[in-house]
C-alpha positions in Angstrom: 62.7 142.4 66.6 61.2 139.7 64.5 62.5 136.2 64.9 61.9 133.4 62.3 62.0 130.0 64.1 64.3 127.7 62.3 63.4 124.3 61.0 64.3 122.5 64.2 61.3 124.1 65.9 58.8 123.8 63.0 56.8 120.6 63.2 53.3 119.4 62.7 50.4 121.6 63.4 49.5 119.9 66.7 53.0 119.9 68.2 52.9 122.1 71.3 55.5 124.8 71.8 56.3 123.2 75.2 58.1 120.5 73.2 60.6 123.1 72.0 60.5 126.0 74.5 60.6 126.5 78.3 59.8 129.6 80.4 61.1 130.7 83.8 61.3 133.8 85.9 64.8 135.3 86.5 65.4 137.7 89.4 68.1 140.1 88.5 69.7 143.1 90.3 69.4 146.4 88.5 72.1 149.1 88.4 70.2 150.9 91.2 70.6 147.8 93.4 66.9 146.9 93.2 65.5 143.5 92.3 63.7 143.0 89.1 61.8 139.9 87.8 62.1 139.0 84.1 60.2 136.4 82.1 62.7 134.4 80.0 61.7 131.9 77.3 64.4 129.6 76.1 64.9 126.9 73.5 65.3 123.3 74.6 67.8 122.4 71.9 70.3 125.3 72.3 69.3 127.0 75.5 69.1 130.3 73.5 66.9 133.0 74.9 64.0 133.7 72.5 62.2 136.2 74.8 63.2 138.3 77.8 60.8 140.8 79.2 59.9 142.5 82.5 57.6 140.4 84.5 56.5 142.9 87.1 56.4 142.4 90.9 56.8 138.9 92.3 53.1 138.1 92.4 52.6 139.4 88.9 55.6 137.4 87.7 54.1 134.2 89.1 50.8 134.8 87.3 52.6 135.7 84.0 54.7 132.5 84.2 51.6 130.4 84.7 50.0 132.1 81.7 53.0 131.5 79.5 53.3 127.8 80.6 49.6 127.4 79.7 50.2 129.0 76.3 53.3 126.9 75.6 51.3 123.7 76.2 48.3 124.8 74.1 49.9 126.6 71.2 52.4 125.7 68.5 55.8 127.5 68.3 54.5 129.7 65.5 51.3 130.7 67.3 53.2 131.5 70.5 55.8 133.6 68.6 53.0 135.5 66.8 51.0 136.1 69.9 54.1 137.5 71.7 55.0 139.5 68.6 58.3 137.7 68.1 57.4 137.3 64.4 55.0 139.2 62.2 
């Protein structure tokens, strides 16, 4: 699914994605009563979920979250969305 970030998240070329997006790990229970970790990226302005994906086991989830936070601080929204294939 391709997402086109609206104008509220498009700003100058040096504005980091972290000014518009946040990431967290959600732990959810599956239908088989097992626990699953999901990476969730949300918008600051609306709280809407832009990305939800499996994050692996707990230790993998922690590393993935650290990587995503680093990317949110070092990339623009458009760069982040392109790298995560949210837009083409």
